[in-house]
All heavy atoms as TSV, in Angstrom:
chain	resi	resn	atom	element	x	y	z
A	1	MET	N	N	141.055	-110.989	-70.309
A	1	MET	CA	C	140.616	-112.021	-69.419
A	1	MET	C	C	141.671	-113.120	-69.372
A	1	MET	O	O	142.273	-113.442	-70.380
A	1	MET	CB	C	139.285	-112.574	-69.917
A	1	MET	CG	C	138.477	-113.201	-68.839
A	1	MET	SD	S	136.837	-113.714	-69.353
A	1	MET	CE	C	136.044	-112.148	-69.578
A	2	ARG	N	N	141.846	-113.712	-68.206
A	2	ARG	CA	C	142.870	-114.750	-68.029
A	2	ARG	C	C	142.293	-116.146	-68.251
A	2	ARG	O	O	141.111	-116.382	-68.078
A	2	ARG	CB	C	143.420	-114.694	-66.614
A	2	ARG	CG	C	144.170	-113.441	-66.326
A	2	ARG	CD	C	144.691	-113.515	-64.928
A	2	ARG	NE	N	145.426	-112.290	-64.627
A	2	ARG	CZ	C	146.143	-112.133	-63.560
A	2	ARG	NH1	N	146.243	-113.095	-62.677
A	2	ARG	NH2	N	146.777	-111.008	-63.359
A	3	ASN	N	N	143.186	-117.080	-68.600
A	3	ASN	CA	C	142.798	-118.484	-68.682
A	3	ASN	C	C	142.627	-119.043	-67.274
A	3	ASN	O	O	143.334	-118.654	-66.344
A	3	ASN	CB	C	143.855	-119.295	-69.428
A	3	ASN	CG	C	143.872	-118.991	-70.904
A	3	ASN	OD1	O	142.857	-118.615	-71.471
A	3	ASN	ND2	N	145.028	-119.154	-71.522
A	4	LEU	N	N	141.720	-119.978	-67.142
A	4	LEU	CA	C	141.446	-120.596	-65.853
A	4	LEU	C	C	142.466	-121.695	-65.593
A	4	LEU	O	O	142.651	-122.586	-66.414
A	4	LEU	CB	C	140.029	-121.177	-65.881
A	4	LEU	CG	C	139.449	-121.699	-64.588
A	4	LEU	CD1	C	139.330	-120.573	-63.560
A	4	LEU	CD2	C	138.080	-122.294	-64.847
A	5	ASN	N	N	143.147	-121.618	-64.450
A	5	ASN	CA	C	144.169	-122.610	-64.106
A	5	ASN	C	C	143.703	-123.617	-63.070
A	5	ASN	O	O	144.272	-124.699	-62.947
A	5	ASN	CB	C	145.425	-121.913	-63.592
A	5	ASN	CG	C	146.078	-121.083	-64.679
A	5	ASN	OD1	O	146.110	-121.488	-65.834
A	5	ASN	ND2	N	146.571	-119.917	-64.313
A	6	LYS	N	N	142.685	-123.258	-62.288
A	6	LYS	CA	C	142.156	-124.170	-61.275
A	6	LYS	C	C	140.639	-124.013	-61.224
A	6	LYS	O	O	140.097	-122.978	-61.611
A	6	LYS	CB	C	142.778	-123.905	-59.903
A	6	LYS	CG	C	142.532	-122.515	-59.364
A	6	LYS	CD	C	143.220	-122.336	-58.034
A	6	LYS	CE	C	142.951	-120.929	-57.499
A	6	LYS	NZ	N	143.533	-120.735	-56.187
A	7	PRO	N	N	139.942	-125.025	-60.763
A	7	PRO	CA	C	138.480	-124.969	-60.717
A	7	PRO	C	C	137.976	-123.885	-59.768
A	7	PRO	O	O	138.594	-123.602	-58.734
A	7	PRO	CB	C	138.068	-126.344	-60.202
A	7	PRO	CG	C	139.243	-127.222	-60.385
A	7	PRO	CD	C	140.441	-126.336	-60.328
A	8	ILE	N	N	136.853	-123.292	-60.123
A	8	ILE	CA	C	136.175	-122.311	-59.279
A	8	ILE	C	C	134.785	-122.858	-59.005
A	8	ILE	O	O	134.032	-123.143	-59.942
A	8	ILE	CB	C	136.087	-120.941	-59.968
A	8	ILE	CG1	C	137.484	-120.404	-60.245
A	8	ILE	CG2	C	135.280	-119.964	-59.125
A	8	ILE	CD1	C	137.493	-119.139	-61.065
A	9	SER	N	N	134.430	-123.006	-57.724
A	9	SER	CA	C	133.148	-123.599	-57.351
A	9	SER	C	C	132.288	-122.614	-56.580
A	9	SER	O	O	132.791	-121.794	-55.808
A	9	SER	CB	C	133.364	-124.842	-56.491
A	9	SER	OG	O	134.054	-125.825	-57.214
A	10	ARG	N	N	130.976	-122.740	-56.781
A	10	ARG	CA	C	129.986	-121.946	-56.058
A	10	ARG	C	C	128.791	-122.835	-55.761
A	10	ARG	O	O	128.499	-123.767	-56.498
A	10	ARG	CB	C	129.518	-120.738	-56.873
A	10	ARG	CG	C	130.606	-119.738	-57.202
A	10	ARG	CD	C	131.048	-118.995	-55.940
A	10	ARG	NE	N	132.071	-118.016	-56.218
A	10	ARG	CZ	C	133.372	-118.218	-56.064
A	10	ARG	NH1	N	133.817	-119.388	-55.679
A	10	ARG	NH2	N	134.245	-117.274	-56.311
A	11	GLN	N	N	128.069	-122.514	-54.690
A	11	GLN	CA	C	126.859	-123.259	-54.392
A	11	GLN	C	C	125.654	-122.351	-54.573
A	11	GLN	O	O	125.728	-121.141	-54.358
A	11	GLN	CB	C	126.897	-123.823	-52.975
A	11	GLN	CG	C	126.914	-122.778	-51.884
A	11	GLN	CD	C	127.085	-123.416	-50.518
A	11	GLN	OE1	O	127.503	-124.553	-50.410
A	11	GLN	NE2	N	126.772	-122.684	-49.481
A	12	GLY	N	N	124.567	-122.946	-54.991
A	12	GLY	CA	C	123.335	-122.199	-55.171
A	12	GLY	C	C	122.777	-121.712	-53.842
A	12	GLY	O	O	123.084	-122.267	-52.788
A	13	THR	N	N	121.939	-120.694	-53.897
A	13	THR	CA	C	121.363	-120.141	-52.677
A	13	THR	C	C	120.004	-120.750	-52.358
A	13	THR	O	O	119.550	-120.687	-51.232
A	13	THR	CB	C	121.212	-118.618	-52.795
A	13	THR	OG1	O	120.416	-118.321	-53.937
A	13	THR	CG2	C	122.561	-117.952	-52.918
A	14	ALA	N	N	119.355	-121.336	-53.359
A	14	ALA	CA	C	118.033	-121.930	-53.161
A	14	ALA	C	C	118.114	-123.436	-53.390
A	14	ALA	O	O	118.982	-123.930	-54.112
A	14	ALA	CB	C	117.034	-121.311	-54.136
A	15	SER	N	N	117.183	-124.161	-52.790
A	15	SER	CA	C	117.175	-125.603	-52.975
A	15	SER	C	C	116.647	-125.966	-54.358
A	15	SER	O	O	115.863	-125.233	-54.952
A	15	SER	CB	C	116.347	-126.290	-51.891
A	15	SER	OG	O	115.009	-125.862	-51.966
A	16	PHE	N	N	117.093	-127.107	-54.855
A	16	PHE	CA	C	116.721	-127.587	-56.183
A	16	PHE	C	C	115.406	-128.345	-56.099
A	16	PHE	O	O	115.313	-129.373	-55.410
A	16	PHE	CB	C	117.831	-128.477	-56.740
A	16	PHE	CG	C	117.521	-129.100	-58.058
A	16	PHE	CD1	C	117.438	-128.332	-59.196
A	16	PHE	CD2	C	117.289	-130.456	-58.157
A	16	PHE	CE1	C	117.150	-128.902	-60.425
A	16	PHE	CE2	C	117.002	-131.040	-59.371
A	16	PHE	CZ	C	116.926	-130.263	-60.514
A	17	LEU	N	N	114.401	-127.852	-56.796
A	17	LEU	CA	C	113.067	-128.452	-56.839
A	17	LEU	C	C	112.602	-128.826	-55.439
A	17	LEU	O	O	112.666	-128.025	-54.521
A	17	LEU	CB	C	113.051	-129.649	-57.796
A	17	LEU	CG	C	113.361	-129.340	-59.264
A	17	LEU	CD1	C	113.425	-130.625	-60.069
A	17	LEU	CD2	C	112.332	-128.402	-59.845
A	18	HIS	N	N	112.134	-130.015	-55.238
A	18	HIS	CA	C	111.594	-130.452	-53.950
A	18	HIS	C	C	112.620	-131.205	-53.101
A	18	HIS	O	O	112.285	-131.708	-52.036
A	18	HIS	CB	C	110.383	-131.356	-54.191
A	18	HIS	CG	C	110.735	-132.601	-54.939
A	18	HIS	ND1	N	110.926	-132.598	-56.304
A	18	HIS	CD2	C	110.980	-133.866	-54.517
A	18	HIS	CE1	C	111.258	-133.825	-56.691
A	18	HIS	NE2	N	111.286	-134.612	-55.632
A	19	THR	N	N	113.866	-131.276	-53.559
A	19	THR	CA	C	114.860	-132.104	-52.872
A	19	THR	C	C	115.378	-131.483	-51.585
A	19	THR	O	O	115.861	-132.198	-50.716
A	19	THR	CB	C	116.075	-132.371	-53.774
A	19	THR	OG1	O	116.718	-131.120	-54.061
A	19	THR	CG2	C	115.672	-133.053	-55.067
A	20	GLY	N	N	115.333	-130.169	-51.483
A	20	GLY	CA	C	115.911	-129.493	-50.331
A	20	GLY	C	C	117.424	-129.397	-50.392
A	20	GLY	O	O	118.065	-128.964	-49.445
A	21	LYS	N	N	118.008	-129.817	-51.521
A	21	LYS	CA	C	119.462	-129.794	-51.689
A	21	LYS	C	C	119.841	-128.661	-52.642
A	21	LYS	O	O	119.120	-128.355	-53.582
A	21	LYS	CB	C	119.955	-131.115	-52.264
A	21	LYS	CG	C	119.688	-132.296	-51.362
A	21	LYS	CD	C	120.147	-133.583	-52.007
A	21	LYS	CE	C	119.874	-134.763	-51.103
A	21	LYS	NZ	N	120.386	-136.012	-51.685
A	22	ARG	N	N	120.994	-128.070	-52.382
A	22	ARG	CA	C	121.499	-127.022	-53.263
A	22	ARG	C	C	122.333	-127.619	-54.394
A	22	ARG	O	O	122.844	-128.728	-54.273
A	22	ARG	CB	C	122.336	-126.029	-52.472
A	22	ARG	CG	C	121.490	-125.232	-51.486
A	22	ARG	CD	C	122.327	-124.291	-50.708
A	22	ARG	NE	N	123.126	-125.088	-49.772
A	22	ARG	CZ	C	123.926	-124.583	-48.865
A	22	ARG	NH1	N	124.075	-123.299	-48.746
A	22	ARG	NH2	N	124.607	-125.371	-48.058
A	23	ILE	N	N	122.469	-126.856	-55.455
A	23	ILE	CA	C	123.307	-127.264	-56.591
A	23	ILE	C	C	124.687	-126.634	-56.410
A	23	ILE	O	O	124.798	-125.443	-56.112
A	23	ILE	CB	C	122.696	-126.808	-57.924
A	23	ILE	CG1	C	121.352	-127.490	-58.152
A	23	ILE	CG2	C	123.645	-127.102	-59.080
A	23	ILE	CD1	C	120.623	-126.997	-59.396
A	24	PHE	N	N	125.715	-127.455	-56.587
A	24	PHE	CA	C	127.085	-126.964	-56.593
A	24	PHE	C	C	127.541	-126.887	-58.044
A	24	PHE	O	O	127.433	-127.866	-58.786
A	24	PHE	CB	C	128.006	-127.896	-55.795
A	24	PHE	CG	C	127.823	-127.765	-54.318
A	24	PHE	CD1	C	126.797	-128.425	-53.669
A	24	PHE	CD2	C	128.672	-126.958	-53.583
A	24	PHE	CE1	C	126.627	-128.295	-52.305
A	24	PHE	CE2	C	128.514	-126.829	-52.215
A	24	PHE	CZ	C	127.483	-127.496	-51.567
A	25	VAL	N	N	128.068	-125.737	-58.434
A	25	VAL	CA	C	128.500	-125.492	-59.808
A	25	VAL	C	C	129.997	-125.223	-59.801
A	25	VAL	O	O	130.492	-124.451	-58.972
A	25	VAL	CB	C	127.759	-124.284	-60.413
A	25	VAL	CG1	C	128.245	-123.989	-61.817
A	25	VAL	CG2	C	126.262	-124.514	-60.400
A	26	THR	N	N	130.721	-125.850	-60.720
A	26	THR	CA	C	132.164	-125.648	-60.837
A	26	THR	C	C	132.510	-125.329	-62.280
A	26	THR	O	O	132.079	-126.029	-63.194
A	26	THR	CB	C	132.940	-126.908	-60.389
A	26	THR	OG1	O	132.552	-127.232	-59.050
A	26	THR	CG2	C	134.437	-126.688	-60.444
A	27	LEU	N	N	133.274	-124.262	-62.474
A	27	LEU	CA	C	133.848	-123.955	-63.777
A	27	LEU	C	C	135.266	-124.509	-63.750
A	27	LEU	O	O	136.088	-124.109	-62.923
A	27	LEU	CB	C	133.845	-122.451	-64.025
A	27	LEU	CG	C	134.361	-121.991	-65.379
A	27	LEU	CD1	C	133.576	-122.641	-66.517
A	27	LEU	CD2	C	134.303	-120.488	-65.487
A	28	GLU	N	N	135.525	-125.477	-64.634
A	28	GLU	CA	C	136.808	-126.172	-64.637
A	28	GLU	C	C	137.664	-125.706	-65.807
A	28	GLU	O	O	137.142	-125.222	-66.815
A	28	GLU	CB	C	136.575	-127.679	-64.739
A	28	GLU	CG	C	135.787	-128.242	-63.565
A	28	GLU	CD	C	135.477	-129.719	-63.703
A	28	GLU	OE1	O	135.581	-130.270	-64.825
A	28	GLU	OE2	O	135.136	-130.336	-62.682
A	29	PRO	N	N	138.989	-125.854	-65.687
A	29	PRO	CA	C	139.859	-125.512	-66.807
A	29	PRO	C	C	139.438	-126.280	-68.063
A	29	PRO	O	O	138.937	-127.398	-67.984
A	29	PRO	CB	C	141.245	-125.957	-66.331
A	29	PRO	CG	C	141.166	-125.917	-64.844
A	29	PRO	CD	C	139.756	-126.311	-64.521
A	30	GLY	N	N	139.623	-125.662	-69.213
A	30	GLY	CA	C	139.235	-126.278	-70.474
A	30	GLY	C	C	137.797	-125.954	-70.831
A	30	GLY	O	O	137.189	-126.631	-71.648
A	31	ASP	N	N	137.219	-124.916	-70.187
A	31	ASP	CA	C	135.846	-124.477	-70.460
A	31	ASP	C	C	134.837	-125.597	-70.249
A	31	ASP	O	O	134.024	-125.910	-71.115
A	31	ASP	CB	C	135.726	-123.903	-71.866
A	31	ASP	CG	C	136.487	-122.599	-72.023
A	31	ASP	OD1	O	136.731	-121.930	-71.003
A	31	ASP	OD2	O	136.819	-122.251	-73.161
A	32	VAL	N	N	134.894	-126.204	-69.073
A	32	VAL	CA	C	133.970	-127.275	-68.713
A	32	VAL	C	C	133.147	-126.818	-67.512
A	32	VAL	O	O	133.684	-126.275	-66.540
A	32	VAL	CB	C	134.732	-128.573	-68.360
A	32	VAL	CG1	C	133.796	-129.641	-67.828
A	32	VAL	CG2	C	135.483	-129.076	-69.580
A	33	LEU	N	N	131.825	-127.034	-67.597
A	33	LEU	CA	C	130.913	-126.721	-66.508
A	33	LEU	C	C	130.535	-128.027	-65.816
A	33	LEU	O	O	130.117	-128.982	-66.478
A	33	LEU	CB	C	129.659	-126.042	-67.057
A	33	LEU	CG	C	128.632	-125.576	-66.041
A	33	LEU	CD1	C	129.214	-124.463	-65.173
A	33	LEU	CD2	C	127.384	-125.100	-66.743
A	34	ALA	N	N	130.703	-128.091	-64.502
A	34	ALA	CA	C	130.365	-129.287	-63.731
A	34	ALA	C	C	129.319	-128.911	-62.686
A	34	ALA	O	O	129.393	-127.838	-62.087
A	34	ALA	CB	C	131.609	-129.843	-63.051
A	35	MET	N	N	128.332	-129.799	-62.496
A	35	MET	CA	C	127.279	-129.553	-61.513
A	35	MET	C	C	126.977	-130.839	-60.747
A	35	MET	O	O	127.032	-131.924	-61.320
A	35	MET	CB	C	126.007	-129.073	-62.202
A	35	MET	CG	C	126.189	-127.808	-62.996
A	35	MET	SD	S	124.703	-127.400	-63.909
A	35	MET	CE	C	124.051	-126.152	-62.851
A	36	ARG	N	N	126.639	-130.669	-59.472
A	36	ARG	CA	C	126.211	-131.808	-58.668
A	36	ARG	C	C	125.282	-131.298	-57.573
A	36	ARG	O	O	125.301	-130.122	-57.215
A	36	ARG	CB	C	127.385	-132.551	-58.056
A	36	ARG	CG	C	128.111	-131.802	-56.970
A	36	ARG	CD	C	129.193	-132.665	-56.310
A	36	ARG	NE	N	129.855	-131.921	-55.260
A	36	ARG	CZ	C	129.406	-131.841	-54.006
A	36	ARG	NH1	N	128.313	-132.456	-53.654
A	36	ARG	NH2	N	130.072	-131.137	-53.112
A	37	LEU	N	N	124.463	-132.213	-57.055
A	37	LEU	CA	C	123.589	-131.885	-55.942
A	37	LEU	C	C	124.337	-132.075	-54.626
A	37	LEU	O	O	125.161	-132.978	-54.492
A	37	LEU	CB	C	122.347	-132.779	-55.944
A	37	LEU	CG	C	121.253	-132.417	-56.924
A	37	LEU	CD1	C	120.110	-133.425	-56.839
A	37	LEU	CD2	C	120.722	-131.020	-56.683
A	38	GLU	N	N	124.021	-131.239	-53.685
A	38	GLU	CA	C	124.605	-131.302	-52.354
A	38	GLU	C	C	124.440	-132.707	-51.772
A	38	GLU	O	O	123.345	-133.276	-51.794
A	38	GLU	CB	C	123.892	-130.279	-51.471
A	38	GLU	CG	C	124.373	-130.140	-50.084
A	38	GLU	CD	C	123.644	-129.024	-49.353
A	38	GLU	OE1	O	122.462	-128.777	-49.631
A	38	GLU	OE2	O	124.281	-128.407	-48.509
A	39	GLY	N	N	125.531	-133.290	-51.312
A	39	GLY	CA	C	125.504	-134.608	-50.701
A	39	GLY	C	C	125.478	-135.775	-51.674
A	39	GLY	O	O	125.456	-136.921	-51.250
A	40	GLU	N	N	125.478	-135.501	-52.951
A	40	GLU	CA	C	125.457	-136.560	-53.969
A	40	GLU	C	C	126.851	-136.712	-54.578
A	40	GLU	O	O	127.530	-135.719	-54.820
A	40	GLU	CB	C	124.457	-136.224	-55.074
A	40	GLU	CG	C	123.024	-136.100	-54.601
A	40	GLU	CD	C	122.437	-137.427	-54.172
A	40	GLU	OE1	O	122.811	-138.459	-54.763
A	40	GLU	OE2	O	121.617	-137.433	-53.245
A	41	PRO	N	N	127.287	-137.941	-54.851
A	41	PRO	CA	C	128.622	-138.143	-55.400
A	41	PRO	C	C	128.727	-137.910	-56.906
A	41	PRO	O	O	129.809	-137.628	-57.417
A	41	PRO	CB	C	128.927	-139.607	-55.080
A	41	PRO	CG	C	127.575	-140.252	-55.057
A	41	PRO	CD	C	126.628	-139.206	-54.519
A	42	THR	N	N	127.617	-138.008	-57.629
A	42	THR	CA	C	127.645	-137.915	-59.087
A	42	THR	C	C	127.783	-136.469	-59.542
A	42	THR	O	O	126.997	-135.606	-59.142
A	42	THR	CB	C	126.370	-138.516	-59.698
A	42	THR	OG1	O	126.229	-139.849	-59.238
A	42	THR	CG2	C	126.424	-138.489	-61.209
A	43	THR	N	N	128.785	-136.220	-60.371
A	43	THR	CA	C	128.992	-134.904	-60.963
A	43	THR	C	C	128.709	-134.995	-62.460
A	43	THR	O	O	129.187	-135.908	-63.128
A	43	THR	CB	C	130.442	-134.418	-60.736
A	43	THR	OG1	O	130.688	-134.358	-59.330
A	43	THR	CG2	C	130.671	-133.055	-61.338
A	44	HIS	N	N	127.938	-134.050	-62.957
A	44	HIS	CA	C	127.605	-134.000	-64.375
A	44	HIS	C	C	128.433	-132.887	-65.013
A	44	HIS	O	O	128.467	-131.770	-64.498
A	44	HIS	CB	C	126.115	-133.722	-64.565
A	44	HIS	CG	C	125.254	-134.735	-63.879
A	44	HIS	ND1	N	125.014	-135.978	-64.412
A	44	HIS	CD2	C	124.618	-134.700	-62.684
A	44	HIS	CE1	C	124.240	-136.661	-63.590
A	44	HIS	NE2	N	123.996	-135.910	-62.530
A	45	ARG	N	N	129.112	-133.212	-66.120
A	45	ARG	CA	C	129.995	-132.256	-66.783
A	45	ARG	C	C	129.601	-132.073	-68.240
A	45	ARG	O	O	129.145	-133.012	-68.883
A	45	ARG	CB	C	131.442	-132.742	-66.735
A	45	ARG	CG	C	132.064	-132.674	-65.383
A	45	ARG	CD	C	133.521	-133.153	-65.410
A	45	ARG	NE	N	134.156	-132.952	-64.124
A	45	ARG	CZ	C	134.038	-133.773	-63.102
A	45	ARG	NH1	N	133.314	-134.872	-63.220
A	45	ARG	NH2	N	134.636	-133.512	-61.959
A	46	ALA	N	N	129.825	-130.841	-68.741
A	46	ALA	CA	C	129.571	-130.548	-70.150
A	46	ALA	C	C	130.453	-129.376	-70.574
A	46	ALA	O	O	130.691	-128.458	-69.782
A	46	ALA	CB	C	128.107	-130.195	-70.371
A	47	PRO	N	N	130.921	-129.394	-71.816
A	47	PRO	CA	C	131.670	-128.244	-72.319
A	47	PRO	C	C	130.760	-127.018	-72.383
A	47	PRO	O	O	129.561	-127.132	-72.655
A	47	PRO	CB	C	132.081	-128.662	-73.735
A	47	PRO	CG	C	131.881	-130.138	-73.794
A	47	PRO	CD	C	130.841	-130.476	-72.791
A	48	LEU	N	N	131.320	-125.854	-72.104
A	48	LEU	CA	C	130.528	-124.622	-72.127
A	48	LEU	C	C	129.842	-124.396	-73.473
A	48	LEU	O	O	128.715	-123.905	-73.523
A	48	LEU	CB	C	131.403	-123.414	-71.793
A	48	LEU	CG	C	131.732	-123.222	-70.325
A	48	LEU	CD1	C	132.645	-122.023	-70.148
A	48	LEU	CD2	C	130.486	-123.066	-69.504
A	49	ALA	N	N	130.487	-124.761	-74.562
A	49	ALA	CA	C	129.903	-124.558	-75.888
A	49	ALA	C	C	128.596	-125.347	-76.030
A	49	ALA	O	O	127.609	-124.845	-76.562
A	49	ALA	CB	C	130.883	-124.964	-76.981
A	50	LYS	N	N	128.574	-126.577	-75.534
A	50	LYS	CA	C	127.355	-127.383	-75.620
A	50	LYS	C	C	126.260	-126.835	-74.711
A	50	LYS	O	O	125.080	-126.872	-75.059
A	50	LYS	CB	C	127.646	-128.841	-75.279
A	50	LYS	CG	C	128.390	-129.559	-76.379
A	50	LYS	CD	C	128.440	-131.039	-76.127
A	50	LYS	CE	C	129.100	-131.733	-77.303
A	50	LYS	NZ	N	129.047	-133.181	-77.198
A	51	VAL	N	N	126.637	-126.340	-73.547
A	51	VAL	CA	C	125.656	-125.727	-72.644
A	51	VAL	C	C	125.062	-124.487	-73.305
A	51	VAL	O	O	123.841	-124.275	-73.268
A	51	VAL	CB	C	126.301	-125.375	-71.286
A	51	VAL	CG1	C	125.341	-124.585	-70.411
A	51	VAL	CG2	C	126.777	-126.635	-70.578
A	52	PHE	N	N	125.888	-123.684	-73.934
A	52	PHE	CA	C	125.423	-122.474	-74.601
A	52	PHE	C	C	124.437	-122.810	-75.723
A	52	PHE	O	O	123.369	-122.199	-75.841
A	52	PHE	CB	C	126.612	-121.680	-75.152
A	52	PHE	CG	C	126.199	-120.404	-75.842
A	52	PHE	CD1	C	125.779	-119.313	-75.104
A	52	PHE	CD2	C	126.229	-120.309	-77.217
A	52	PHE	CE1	C	125.398	-118.146	-75.731
A	52	PHE	CE2	C	125.842	-119.154	-77.855
A	52	PHE	CZ	C	125.428	-118.058	-77.111
A	53	VAL	N	N	124.781	-123.799	-76.545
A	53	VAL	CA	C	123.887	-124.206	-77.633
A	53	VAL	C	C	122.553	-124.688	-77.074
A	53	VAL	O	O	121.480	-124.331	-77.564
A	53	VAL	CB	C	124.545	-125.291	-78.516
A	53	VAL	CG1	C	123.542	-125.916	-79.458
A	53	VAL	CG2	C	125.705	-124.700	-79.291
A	54	GLN	N	N	122.602	-125.486	-76.013
A	54	GLN	CA	C	121.369	-125.995	-75.414
A	54	GLN	C	C	120.513	-124.856	-74.869
A	54	GLN	O	O	119.292	-124.850	-75.037
A	54	GLN	CB	C	121.685	-126.999	-74.307
A	54	GLN	CG	C	120.465	-127.676	-73.749
A	54	GLN	CD	C	119.704	-128.461	-74.809
A	54	GLN	OE1	O	120.300	-129.187	-75.602
A	54	GLN	NE2	N	118.399	-128.314	-74.820
A	55	LEU	N	N	121.129	-123.884	-74.235
A	55	LEU	CA	C	120.377	-122.730	-73.731
A	55	LEU	C	C	119.766	-121.922	-74.869
A	55	LEU	O	O	118.634	-121.438	-74.753
A	55	LEU	CB	C	121.279	-121.847	-72.872
A	55	LEU	CG	C	121.674	-122.424	-71.518
A	55	LEU	CD1	C	122.717	-121.545	-70.845
A	55	LEU	CD2	C	120.454	-122.589	-70.633
A	56	CYS	N	N	120.493	-121.773	-75.968
A	56	CYS	CA	C	119.953	-121.068	-77.136
A	56	CYS	C	C	118.742	-121.803	-77.693
A	56	CYS	O	O	117.718	-121.177	-78.008
A	56	CYS	CB	C	121.018	-120.915	-78.222
A	56	CYS	SG	S	122.324	-119.777	-77.782
A	57	LEU	N	N	118.847	-123.115	-77.811
A	57	LEU	CA	C	117.721	-123.907	-78.315
A	57	LEU	C	C	116.532	-123.824	-77.361
A	57	LEU	O	O	115.384	-123.705	-77.793
A	57	LEU	CB	C	118.144	-125.370	-78.507
A	57	LEU	CG	C	119.165	-125.629	-79.605
A	57	LEU	CD1	C	119.655	-127.067	-79.538
A	57	LEU	CD2	C	118.579	-125.304	-80.963
A	58	TRP	N	N	116.804	-123.870	-76.083
A	58	TRP	CA	C	115.761	-123.781	-75.073
A	58	TRP	C	C	115.054	-122.430	-75.162
A	58	TRP	O	O	113.828	-122.355	-75.139
A	58	TRP	CB	C	116.391	-123.997	-73.711
A	58	TRP	CG	C	115.435	-124.025	-72.558
A	58	TRP	CD1	C	114.177	-124.551	-72.538
A	58	TRP	CD2	C	115.680	-123.530	-71.253
A	58	TRP	NE1	N	113.631	-124.411	-71.291
A	58	TRP	CE2	C	114.531	-123.789	-70.476
A	58	TRP	CE3	C	116.762	-122.905	-70.648
A	58	TRP	CZ2	C	114.443	-123.432	-69.141
A	58	TRP	CZ3	C	116.661	-122.561	-69.317
A	58	TRP	CH2	C	115.515	-122.826	-68.581
A	59	SER	N	N	115.833	-121.355	-75.290
A	59	SER	CA	C	115.266	-120.013	-75.382
A	59	SER	C	C	114.451	-119.821	-76.649
A	59	SER	O	O	113.468	-119.078	-76.662
A	59	SER	CB	C	116.374	-118.961	-75.331
A	59	SER	OG	O	117.000	-118.987	-74.083
A	60	ALA	N	N	114.855	-120.482	-77.714
A	60	ALA	CA	C	114.178	-120.316	-78.994
A	60	ALA	C	C	112.929	-121.196	-79.118
A	60	ALA	O	O	112.120	-120.986	-80.021
A	60	ALA	CB	C	115.136	-120.635	-80.136
A	61	SER	N	N	112.780	-122.162	-78.217
A	61	SER	CA	C	111.632	-123.054	-78.313
A	61	SER	C	C	110.333	-122.285	-78.067
A	61	SER	O	O	110.301	-121.295	-77.347
A	61	SER	CB	C	111.764	-124.216	-77.324
A	61	SER	OG	O	111.672	-123.731	-76.004
A	62	THR	N	N	109.268	-122.740	-78.683
A	62	THR	CA	C	107.991	-122.038	-78.563
A	62	THR	C	C	107.463	-122.128	-77.137
A	62	THR	O	O	107.543	-123.163	-76.484
A	62	THR	CB	C	106.957	-122.634	-79.520
A	62	THR	OG1	O	106.816	-124.020	-79.215
A	62	THR	CG2	C	107.367	-122.458	-80.954
A	63	GLY	N	N	106.946	-121.018	-76.691
A	63	GLY	CA	C	106.352	-120.971	-75.366
A	63	GLY	C	C	107.340	-120.787	-74.234
A	63	GLY	O	O	106.936	-120.663	-73.084
A	64	HIS	N	N	108.621	-120.749	-74.517
A	64	HIS	CA	C	109.598	-120.558	-73.439
A	64	HIS	C	C	109.740	-119.076	-73.146
A	64	HIS	O	O	110.019	-118.292	-74.030
A	64	HIS	CB	C	110.959	-121.153	-73.797
A	64	HIS	CG	C	111.972	-120.926	-72.715
A	64	HIS	ND1	N	111.965	-121.636	-71.536
A	64	HIS	CD2	C	112.982	-120.064	-72.603
A	64	HIS	CE1	C	112.944	-121.210	-70.763
A	64	HIS	NE2	N	113.583	-120.257	-71.404
A	65	ASN	N	N	109.557	-118.722	-71.895
A	65	ASN	CA	C	109.677	-117.328	-71.501
A	65	ASN	C	C	110.377	-117.258	-70.148
A	65	ASN	O	O	109.737	-117.355	-69.105
A	65	ASN	CB	C	108.298	-116.666	-71.426
A	65	ASN	CG	C	108.385	-115.189	-71.188
A	65	ASN	OD1	O	109.445	-114.602	-71.340
A	65	ASN	ND2	N	107.262	-114.596	-70.821
A	66	GLU	N	N	111.682	-117.136	-70.152
A	66	GLU	CA	C	112.476	-117.081	-68.931
A	66	GLU	C	C	112.373	-115.672	-68.336
A	66	GLU	O	O	112.618	-114.701	-69.036
A	66	GLU	CB	C	113.936	-117.417	-69.226
A	66	GLU	CG	C	114.833	-117.479	-68.015
A	66	GLU	CD	C	114.565	-118.700	-67.154
A	66	GLU	OE1	O	114.057	-119.697	-67.673
A	66	GLU	OE2	O	114.869	-118.639	-65.952
A	67	PRO	N	N	112.022	-115.560	-67.063
A	67	PRO	CA	C	111.948	-114.219	-66.461
A	67	PRO	C	C	113.319	-113.577	-66.381
A	67	PRO	O	O	114.322	-114.253	-66.158
A	67	PRO	CB	C	111.376	-114.485	-65.077
A	67	PRO	CG	C	111.519	-115.938	-64.831
A	67	PRO	CD	C	111.659	-116.615	-66.153
A	68	GLU	N	N	113.364	-112.278	-66.573
A	68	GLU	CA	C	114.616	-111.520	-66.490
A	68	GLU	C	C	114.985	-111.341	-65.034
A	68	GLU	O	O	114.142	-111.227	-64.166
A	68	GLU	CB	C	114.462	-110.157	-67.169
A	68	GLU	CG	C	114.246	-110.228	-68.656
A	68	GLU	CD	C	115.456	-110.709	-69.414
A	68	GLU	OE1	O	116.583	-110.383	-68.987
A	68	GLU	OE2	O	115.284	-111.408	-70.417
A	69	GLY	N	N	116.305	-111.229	-64.793
A	69	GLY	CA	C	116.741	-110.897	-63.437
A	69	GLY	C	C	117.478	-111.963	-62.840
A	69	GLY	O	O	118.071	-112.213	-61.994
């Protein structure tokens, strides 16, 4: 696998909650995940390692059952 030299962005296909706006996701060099809502200027960033840990904790929490697929 190659190192990332430039950001790669994708937009979600469904709207986020009740906002009617899609989420834009960018994988940035240095293993950083960036997300923002369509039409909003604020971008939220986090290192992939922290996102992974948070997802693991979320999955391990009681009563959490994420559908497959």
